[in-house]
MITITI-795124 format. One record per atom (N, C-alpha, C): x, z, y; residue in one letter. Coordinates in steps of 0.1 Angstrom, whole numbers, plus 5000, padded with zeros to 4 digits. Example, Ala and Ser with C-alpha at 12.3 -4.5 7.8 and 13.67 -1.06 7.14 Angstrom:
// residues 2
513250784943A
512350784955A
513250784967A
512850714978S
513750714989S
512950795000S
This chain:
// residues 178
703255985402M
701955985406M
700956035395M
701355995383A
700556035372A
700356185371A
701456255375K
701356405374K
700456455384K
700356405395Q
699456455406Q
697956445401Q
697656325396T
696256305391T
695856405381T
696756435372N
696556525361N
696356665367N
697056705377Q
696956835383Q
695656845391Q
695256735397T
693956735405T
692856745395T
692956685383N
691856695373N
691756835368N
692956895366E
692957035361E
692357135371E
692757115384T
692157195395T
690657175396T
690257045395G
688757015395G
688057075384G
688657075372S
688057135360S
687957285361S
689057345367T
689057485369T
687957535378T
687857455389I
686757485399I
685357475393I
685157375385I
683957355378I
683657475368I
684657505361I
684557615351I
684257745359I
684957775370L
684757895378L
683357885384L
682857775388A
681457765393A
680457795383A
680657745371I
679757765360I
679757915356I
680957975355V
681058115352V
680358205363V
680558165376L
679958235387L
678458225386L
677958105384M
676558075383M
675958155371M
676658165360G
676258245348G
676158385352G
677158435359A
677158575364A
675958605373A
675658515382I
674558535391I
673258535383I
673058435374V
671858435366V
671758565358V
672858615353G
672858735345G
672458855353G
672958865366V
672558975374V
671058965378V
670658845382V
669258825386V
668358855374V
668758815362G
667958835350G
667858985347G
668959055349W
669059195347W
668059265357W
668059225369Q
667159285379Q
665659255376Q
665459135371V
664059105368V
663659185355V
664559205346Y
664259285334Y
663959425338Y
664859485347R
664659625351R
663359635359R
663059545367H
661759545375H
660559545365H
660659455355H
659559445345H
659459575338H
660459635334Q
660459765327Q
659859875336Q
660159875349A
659659965358A
658159945360A
657659825360D
656259785360D
655559845348D
656159825337R
655559865324R
655460025324R
656460085329K
656460235330K
655360285339K
655260215351A
654260245361A
652860225355A
652660115348Q
651360095342Q
650960195332Q
651960245324A
651760345313A
651360475320A
652160505331A
651860635338A
650460625345A
650060515350Q
648760495356Q
647660515345Q
647860455334Q
646960475322Q
646760625319Q
647860695318Q
647860835315Q
647060915326Q
647360885338L
646660945349L
645160915348L
644760795346D
643360755344D
642760835333D
643360845322A
642860915310A
642761065314A
643661125320A
643561265324A
642461285334A
642261195344A
641161205353A
639861195347A
639761105337K
638461085329K
638161215321K
639161275315K
638961395308K
638561515317K
639161515328L
638761615338L
637361595343L
636961475345Q
635561445349Q
634561485338Q
634961455326E
634061495314E
633961645313E
635061715315A
635061855314A
634161925325A
634361865338E
633461915348E
632061885346E
631761765341M
630361735337M
629761825326M
630561855316A
630161945306A
629862085311A
630762125320K
630562255326K
629262255334K
628962155342R
627662155349R
626462145340R
626662065329D
625562065319D
625362195312D
626362275309N
626262405304N
625562495314N
625862485327Q
625162565337Q
623662535337Q
623362395336R
621962355336R
621262425324R
621862425312K
621262485300K
621062635302K
622062695309A
621862845312A
620762865322A
620662775332D
619562785341D
618162765335D
618162675325M
616862655318M
616462775310M
617462845305A
617162975298A
616563075308A
617163085320I
616563165330I
615163125333I
614962995334F
613662945338F
612662995326F
613062975314M
612163005303M
611863155303M
612863235306S
612663385307S
611663415317S
611763345329A
610763365340A
609363325335A
609263215327V
607963175321V
607463285313V
608263345304Q
607763445295Q
607363575303Q
608163605313Q
607863725322Q
606463695329Q
606263575334F
604963545340F
603863565330F
604063515318G
603063535307G
602763685305G
603863765304T
603663905302T
602863975314T
603263935326D
602563995337D
601163945340D
600763835333H
599463775335H
598663765322H
598663875314N
597963885302N
598063775292N
599263725290G
599563615281G
599263475286G
598863465299N
598663335304N
599963285311N
600363165307Y
601563105313Y
601163035326Y
602262995333P
602062925346P
601262795343P
600362765353S
599562645351S
600362525354S
599862405349T
600562285352T
599962205363T
599062265370D
598462195382D
599362215394D
600362305393G
601262325405G
600662415415G
599562475413K
598862555424K
599262695424K
599862755413D
600262885413D
601662905420D
602063025422T
603263045429T
604363095420T
604263045407F
605263085397F
606663055401F
606962935405F
608362895407F
608962975418F
608162985429D
608763065440D
608863215437D
607863275431E
607863415428E
608763455416E
608763385406Y
609463425394Y
610863355392Y
611063255399V
612363185396V
613263195409V
612863125420T
613863125431T
613963255438T
612863335438K
612963465445K
613963555438K
613963555425K
614863635417K
616163575414K
616363445416N
617563375414N
617863285426N
618363345436A
618563265449A
619463145447A
620363155437D
621363045435D
620862955423D
619462945422F
618962855411F
618962715416F
620162655416K
620462525421K
621162435411K
620962305412D
621662215404D
623162225407D
624062245397P
625462265400P
626162145406P
625662025406K
626261915412K
625761885426K
624461885428E
623861855441E
623761975450E
623762095444H
623662225451H
622362235458H
621362165453D
619962175458D
619162255448D
618062315452F
617162385442F
616762275432F
616562325420Y
615962235410Y
614562195414Y
614262075410L
612862025412L
612062075400L
610962135403Y
610062185393Y
608862085391Y
608762035379V
607761925377V
606861985366V
605662045369P
604762085359P
604061965354P
603861955341V
603261845334V
602061885326V
600861835329A
599661865322A
599661805309A
599061865299K
599061815285K
598461675284K
597561635293V
596861505292V
597661395299V
598761425307Q
599461335314Q
600661285306Q
601161165309S
602461115304S
603461165314S
604461245309P
605361295319P
606261195325P
606661215337P
607561115343P
608861115336P
609761015339P
611061025332P
611861145336P
612561195327L
613461315330L
614561275340L
614861365348K
615961345359K
616961455359K
618161425361V
619161535364V
618761605376V
618761745376G
618361825387G
616961855388G
616161825378S
614761865378S
614361915363S
613462005363F
612862065351F
611462025349F
611161975338Q
609761945335Q
609262065326Q
608062115330Y
607462235323Y
606162195318Y
605862225306Q
604462195300Q
603962315292Q
602862375297W
602162475289W
601362395278W
601362445266M
600862385254M
601662255251M
603062285251G
603962185248G
605062245240G
605762155232R
606862205224R
607962095224R
609162125220C
610262025220C
610361955206C
610561825208E
610861745196E
611961635201E
613061645194Y
614161545197Y
614461545212Y
614561665218G
614961675232G
613961645242G
612761615238K
611661585248K
610461675245K
609561695255I
608361765254I
607261685248I
606561745238V
605461675232V
604261775232V
603061725232D
601861815233D
601761905221D
601262015223S
600962125213S
599562165213S
598962215203T
597662265203T
597562415205T
598762475206S
598762625208S
598862655223S
598062755227I
598062795241I
599262895242I
599962935231R
601163015232R
602462945232R
602362815233E
603662735233E
603862675247E
605062685252V
605462625264V
606862565262V
607162455270A
608462395268A
608862345282A
610162335283V
610862285295V
611962195291V
612062085299A
613061985295A
613761935308A
614961885306T
615761825317T
616661715311T
617161635320L
618161535316L
619561585321L
620461585311L
621861625315L
622661515320L
623761545327E
624561445333E
625161345322E
625361395310N
625961315300N
624961215294N
623661215299G
622661125294G
621761185284G
622161295278D
621261355268D
620061435275D
618961435268S
617861525273S
617961655266S
617561765272Y
617661895267Y
616361965269Y
615862025258C
614562085258C
614562225252C
613862325258L
613762455253L
612262485251L
611962555240D
610562595238D
610562735232D
């Protein structure tokens, strides 16, 4: 009888050892799957960060392209101001908004004189020397006869031969030509 008990103990010990080994294997497989899933999440997060960075760079490039178009359009506008002055004995467009300068010299000759983002015609804001100009806006040009540029903004001038035009770019900078 002593032999049987010893055999039962060995069988019981073997089953316990097999159960422990089997549980260890299950824990190992589950741990490996969790590790692989965690690694996949980290790779997905890294890929998403790269996509976000690329999208941001693309948006910045598109914004810079539109801002460059606005600068080119301002040069066209200043050229129209100069042509108006030539055609009117050195007199520049008034800032009372009563002349037909914008229609005749800008939009009639440049049918696509539109903001590159909104695709609407630029808003023309003549500013009299004695007024405080309204805040600059993207998509609008402020024009001032007897004005000049300082630090990206229009300031009053004493010369009747000075004109300035300013706008706000999408990147937040003001841009002024005189």
